[in-house]
Backbone as a ProteinNet text record, in pm:
[ID]
protein_1_A
[PRIMARY]
MRDHGPIEPAVCWIHGTAPEAPGVVAQYTGTPERPGRFFHVLGSVAADPSRPDPGRRAALERAGPILYREVIRGFVIDAGRSRWLTHREISQGVLEAIRADRPRSIVGTVTPWPARP
[TERTIARY]
-4763.5	-4720.2	-4729.6	-4832.8	-4877.3	-5019.5	-5072.7	-5178.9	-5135.7	-5044.6	-5020.7	-4901.9	-4805.4	-4641.4	-4606	-4440	-4345.4	-4391.5	-4371.6	-4370.3	-4260.2	-4300.4	-4214.1	-4260.1	-4223.9	-4167.5	-4210.2	-4101.4	-4182.4	-4124.8	-4173.4	-4168.5	-4227.6	-4115.8	-4139.4	-4028.9	-4178.7	-4167.1	-4213.1	-4173.1	-4159.5	-4090	-4272.6	-4193.5	-4050.5	-3993	-3884.3	-3990.1	-4073.2	-4177.6	-4207	-4195.3	-4191.6	-4047.3	-3894.3	-3815.8	-3784.5	-3850.4	-3851.5	-3936.1	-4067.2	-4116.3	-4088.2	-3933.7	-3843.3	-3824.4	-3802.7	-3721.3	-3843.2	-3908.8	-4049.2	-4067.7	-4075.5	-4124.6	-4043.7	-3919.5	-3813.6	-3795.8	-3870.3	-3863.7	-3997.1	-4087.3	-4180.9	-4171.2	-4043.5	-3977.9	-3924.7	-3965.3	-3873.2	-3872.8	-3827.8	-3785.6	-3625.2	-3578.2	-3409.5	-3400.6	-3491.5	-3415.2	-3460.7	-3526.4	-3559.5	-3561.4	-3432.2	-3478.8	-3559.4	-3638.2	-3721.5	-3649.8	-3681.5	-3674.5	-3688.1	-3639	-3698.2	-3626.2	-3746.5	-3711.1	-3659.8	-3659.7	-3635.1	-3600.2	-3744	-3756.3	-3707.2	-3617.3	-3606.7	-3554.1	-3515.8	-3531.9	-3425.6	-3443.5	-3225.7	-3208.6	-3149.2	-3027.7	-3002.3	-3069.8	-2937	-2878.7	-2873.8	-2758.2	-2640.6	-2675.2	-2571.8	-2437.2	-2328.7	-2203.1	-2138.5	-2198.9	-2125.9	-2211.2	-2296.4	-2383.2	-2359.7	-2323.8	-2302.4	-2398.8	-2461.7	-2523.2	-2470.2	-2340.7	-2379.2	-2419.1	-2511.2	-2552.9	-2618.4	-2770.5	-2880.6	-2910.4	-2795.6	-2836.5	-2801.9	-2751.6	-2648.9	-2772	-2824.1	-2929.3	-3057.9	-3108.3	-3219	-3175.5	-3087.4	-3073.6	-3085	-2992.6	-3016	-3106.7	-3253.2	-3373.3	-3503.4	-3428	-3504	-3422.5	-3463.8	-3411.3	-3442.4	-3378.7	-3386.5	-3265.5	-3309.6	-3198.9	-3227.6	-3121.5	-3158.3	-3125.4	-3271.8	-3211.8	-3271.1	-3172.3	-3252.5	-3297.8	-3410.4	-3409.1	-3475.3	-3389.1	-3313.8	-3467	-3501.1	-3593	-3504.8	-3495.2	-3383.2	-3535.1	-3440.6	-3516.9	-3564.6	-3596.6	-3591.9	-3531.8	-3434.5	-3401.6	-3475	-3583.6	-3628.9	-3612.7	-3569.2	-3584.2	-3434.5	-3411.4	-3237.1	-3340.5	-3455	-3485.3	-3518.2	-3425.9	-3483	-3626.7	-3707.2	-3807.6	-3829.5	-3900.8	-3893.7	-3992.3	-3975.8	-4051.8	-4222.9	-4274.4	-4421.4	-4456.7	-4573	-4615.9	-4620.7	-4665.4	-4655.5	-4524.4	-4414.4	-4301.7	-4175.2	-4215.9	-4186.4	-4253.2	-4383.4	-4447.3	-4334.7	-4383.1	-4324.6	-4148.5	-4098.1	-3925.7	-3939.1	-4027	-4011	-4046.5	-4161.4	-4175.7	-4060	-4007.7	-3873.4	-3757.3	-3737.7	-3684.3	-3722.6	-3773.8	-3909	-3794.5	-3834.9	-3812.8	-3695.6	-3573.1	-3460.5	-3362.3	-3415	-3382	-3226	-3229.5	-3014	-3027.6	-2886.1	-2864.4	-2950	-2901.8	-2939.9	-3012	-3086.8	-3198.2	-3218.1	-3190.1	-3195.6	-3330.2	-3449.6	-3563.8	-3515.9	-3531.4	-3466.7	-3342.3	-3256.5	-3149.3	-3128.1	-3003.9	-2948.3	-2837.4	-2795.8	-2650.1	-2726.6	-2691.1	-2577.2	-2649.9	-2546.1	-2617.8	-2700.5	-2590.2	-2654.3	-2764	-2778.2	-2923.2	-3073	-3069.2	-3198.5	-3275	-3394.8	-3532.7	-3462.7
16912.1	16958.4	16962.4	16830.8	16798.8	16887.3	16943.5	17049.9	17159.3	17197	17355.3	17418.8	17282.8	17345.3	17375.1	17359.8	17377.5	17548.2	17543.4	17666.8	17796.7	17859.6	17959.3	18130.5	18203.5	18188.4	18113.1	18066.3	17968.2	18094.4	18134.8	18192.1	18145.5	18095.2	17955.9	18070.9	18088	18186.3	18055.5	17921.6	17848.4	17797.9	17811.6	17774	17653.3	17710.1	17545.1	17445.2	17448.7	17286.8	17229	17288.2	17247.4	17165	17128.2	17228.6	17121.8	17032.4	16925.8	17061.1	17106	17217.9	17264.3	17317.1	17367.5	17253.3	17130.8	17053.9	17004	17009.6	16987.5	17088.1	17189.8	17262.4	17281.5	17242.5	17289	17147.1	17060.1	16942.4	16986.9	17056.3	17140.9	17317.1	17325.1	17435.9	17432	17468.4	17483.4	17350.6	17325.1	17226.9	17221.2	17092.6	17047.7	17145.8	17159.1	17301.3	17391.6	17479.1	17542.9	17631.5	17623.5	17640.7	17728.2	17713.5	17800.2	17887	18030	18088.3	18060	18035.7	17985.6	18072.2	18177.5	18299.3	18216	18183.1	18137.1	18254.5	18274.6	18429.7	18355	18363	18325	18440.6	18426.4	18494.5	18535.9	18631.1	18776.4	18608.8	18550.9	18448	18446.6	18388.2	18375.9	18468.2	18535.4	18639.3	18653.8	18597.1	18559.1	18563.8	18623.4	18625.3	18462.2	18424.8	18309.9	18199.7	18176.4	18057.5	18080.2	18058.2	18042.6	17912.8	17908.2	17759.5	17729.5	17691.1	17697.1	17624.3	17520.1	17379.5	17407.8	17486.3	17511.3	17540.9	17640.1	17625.4	17500.5	17468.8	17366.8	17256.7	17212.3	17072.8	17131	17242.7	17268	17237.6	17249.2	17275.2	17159.5	17085	16907.5	16898.5	16944.4	16872.4	16948.1	17034.2	17013.4	17151.1	17150.3	17276.9	17394.6	17477.8	17526.9	17681.3	17812.6	17972.3	17934.2	17952.3	17973.3	18165.8	18183.5	18332.3	18345.9	18364.7	18424.2	18600.8	18537.8	18680.9	18666.4	18816.3	18785.7	18851.9	18845.2	18914.7	18992.7	19138.7	19199.8	19265.8	19351.3	19425.3	19571	19709.5	19822.7	19923	19996.2	20096.6	20210.4	20263.5	20368	20458.2	20576.8	20667.9	20629	20525	20490	20312.3	20274.7	20153.7	20094	19904.6	19872.3	19738.2	19709.6	19660.3	19542.8	19467.5	19370.7	19394.6	19388.2	19415.5	19389	19478.5	19386.4	19318.2	19239.5	19118	19251.9	19349.5	19476.5	19454.1	19500.6	19551.7	19415.4	19307.9	19191.8	19134	19182.3	19148.1	19220.2	19353.1	19459.6	19473.8	19410	19347	19191.5	19088.5	18982.2	19064.5	19141.2	19202.4	19246	19343.6	19375.6	19262.9	19162.5	19054.1	19026.7	18982.2	18932.7	19015.9	19119.7	19222.7	19247.4	19269	19289.9	19139.3	19018.9	18914.2	18830.3	18909.2	18892.3	18800.2	18722.3	18564.4	18571.7	18720.1	18743.8	18919	18905.4	19002	19010.7	19190.7	19169.3	19289.5	19207.9	19332.3	19426	19538.3	19617.4	19621.3	19570.7	19589.3	19439.4	19368.2	19290.7	19391.9	19493.1	19501.3	19629.3	19702.5	19612.9	19476.6	19371.3	19227.3	19255.2	19314.9	19379.4	19441.4	19528.9	19577.3	19528.7	19392.3	19317.5	19346.9	19328.2	19294.4	19255.2
13522.7	13435.3	13300.6	13251.8	13143.6	13073.6	13210.4	13139.9	13101.8	13257.8	13228	13235.1	13243.4	13194.6	13320.9	13307.5	13473.4	13512.6	13626.3	13656.8	13644.5	13646.2	13595.1	13588.9	13698.4	13759.7	13897.9	14027.9	14103.4	14225.7	14313.8	14474.5	14545.1	14612.2	14735.1	14890.2	14960.7	15072.7	15155.2	15222.1	15293.7	15429.7	15546.9	15653.2	15673.7	15770.5	15807.4	15830.6	15902.9	15935.7	15792.2	15711.3	15588.3	15481.8	15499.3	15427.5	15343.1	15301.9	15128	15097.2	15069.5	14987.4	14904.9	14936.6	14785.2	14675	14730.9	14698.3	14592.7	14594.3	14514.6	14401.2	14500.6	14392.2	14224.9	14309.7	14248.3	14083.1	14139.4	14093.3	13934.2	13933.4	13896.3	13835.8	13802.4	13752.3	13682.9	13578.1	13380.9	13362	13281.2	13216	13134.6	13148.5	13075.7	12960.6	12854.2	12773.7	12839.4	12879.8	12939.4	13101.3	13198.3	13340.7	13406.3	13463.6	13501.7	13643.5	13670.6	13758.9	13922.2	14009.6	14100.7	14213.2	14291.9	14380.9	14515.8	14564.8	14708	14844.6	14861.1	14990.5	15140.1	15171.6	15300.9	15403.1	15528.4	15647.2	15671	15753.4	15753.2	15784.8	15855.7	15883.2	15768.1	15712.3	15546.1	15557.3	15558.8	15570.9	15641.9	15711.3	15873.6	15831.3	15841.8	15813.3	15834.1	16036.5	16067.3	16043.7	15966.1	15944.8	15724.5	15676.1	15540	15518.5	15400.7	15334.2	15220.4	15171.1	15002.1	14938.6	15101.5	14979.7	14951	14957.3	14966.8	14798.9	14698.5	14636.2	14520.5	14546.2	14540.1	14519.6	14589.8	14660	14546	14501.7	14495.5	14313	14310.8	14168.6	14097.5	14177.4	14196.5	14192	14242.3	14219.4	14106.2	14064.6	13891.1	13844.3	13693.2	13627.1	13658.4	13706.7	13774.3	13748.1	13768.8	13770.8	13899.6	13990	14116.4	14198.8	14257.2	14279.3	14451.2	14535.7	14665.7	14726.4	14811.6	14868.5	14928.4	15002.4	15144.7	15255.3	15362	15421.1	15492	15504	15576.8	15710	15737.5	15899.3	15783.2	15880.9	15850.9	16010.9	15971.1	16117.4	16026.1	16171.2	16159.4	16292.9	16262	16336.5	16442.1	16432.8	16552.1	16582.8	16548.7	16624.9	16449.4	16528.6	16382.9	16455.4	16283.5	16322	16177.4	16216	16092.1	15997.7	15833.7	15758.8	15719	15696.2	15717.3	15560	15567.3	15426.4	15338.6	15357.8	15212.1	15214.5	15263.7	15228.2	15181.9	15210.6	15204.5	15020.5	15047	14875.2	14783.1	14794.6	14737.9	14670.5	14819.9	14791.9	14678.7	14696.8	14623.8	14441.8	14492.9	14294	14254.2	14289.3	14232.1	14217.9	14295	14279.1	14171.9	14153.9	14003.6	13897.9	13931.2	13840.6	13774.6	13890.4	13870.9	13862.5	13876.1	13837.2	13846.8	13985.9	14040	14115.4	14192.9	14200	14323.7	14366.4	14520	14524.5	14612.8	14666.9	14820.9	14884.8	15011.9	14976.7	15086.8	15110.7	15236.4	15237	15359.8	15334.1	15465.2	15544.3	15580.8	15564.1	15713.4	15771.2	15760.1	15901.2	15904.9	15998.6	16079	16138	16147.6	16207.1	16310.7	16419.9	16553.9	16559.4	16481.9	16418.4	16437.6	16431.7	16426.1	16497.4	16485.9	16619.3	16697.5
[MASK]
+++++++++++++++++++++++++++++++++++++++++++++++++++++++++++++++++++++++++++++++++++++++++++++++++++++++++++++++++++++

């Protein structure tokens, strides 16, 4: 941070095999005077109504001076069949989420939940 300053915005699309990584990135995002936007890219399971995780946001906000944003990767329904998003669709959706700067963005759809591929 001394050479280049804090990360702003931070985009974290990190697999579950590195659960501490988002917290580490949050530590280097923004400053106390100017919190940085932290876009956490998550799988569709984060939108599962039966598995809420209100602690995720709080834990990351404790890790660093951030403005937490969730970007949920959903799926697409084409001609009555569902499929996962392509990397290109996800990337375009994340860029749109950064432009929109909402607390929660969904790329594709997460409903109806039983239609997940």
